[in-house]
C-alpha positions, 0 to 999 in steps of 0.5 A: 385310198385317196392316191388310188381314184387319182391314178384310174382317173389319169389311166382313164385319160390315157385310155381316152388318149390313146383312142382317140389318137388310134381314131385319127390315124384311122381316119387319116388313113381312110382320107388317105383311100378317098383321095387316091381313090378319087385322083386315080379316077382324073388319071382315068379320064385323062386317059379316056380323053388322050385315047379319044383326041390322039387319032384326030387330025391335030389341026382340028378344034377342041374345047378345053375347061381351064379353071372353069372357063371353057377354051377354044384351042387345037388337038395338038395343044392340047394333047400334050397338055393333058398328057402332062397333066395325066404324069403329073396326076400318077405321079401325085397317085404315086407318092399318096400310095407311100404315104398310104403305106407308112400310114398302115405301118404306123397303125400297125406299129400303134396296135402293138405297142398298145394293144389295139384290138378291134372287136368285130365278132360281137357286133357282126353276129348281132348284125347277122341277125337283124340282116336274115330278118330284113333280107327279105325287104327289097325283092319284087315277087310277081303275081302267080303264073297260074293266073 
């Protein structure tokens, strides 16, 4: 009998370790998602800048922020640098998407190995009841038109 509790404790520790590892993996995946989104926004901003300055006269002055310092340059100097930065960002985004796919695959294998299932049905039914109750909040109704 003395051996059983220690075995149960080890199983609990293992379950806790598995849960922690799974939470860490999910956290890493979420960090990858947010970083990819951030970099895609930067690519979009670079595209907007390129689209705005491309049709302009190459000798025209423009300003560029480099390391927190605003520098005056010409469009012909700035445009190639912005295009290179955009291409570099696109490459980084592509590599991060590959890493994200690997992480998703790793998480799926981990879920299958340890038979992890995420329970959403129980919490959804409880949340639905509270959502129905509070769904009228935030609705602004004007006075009746009969006045």
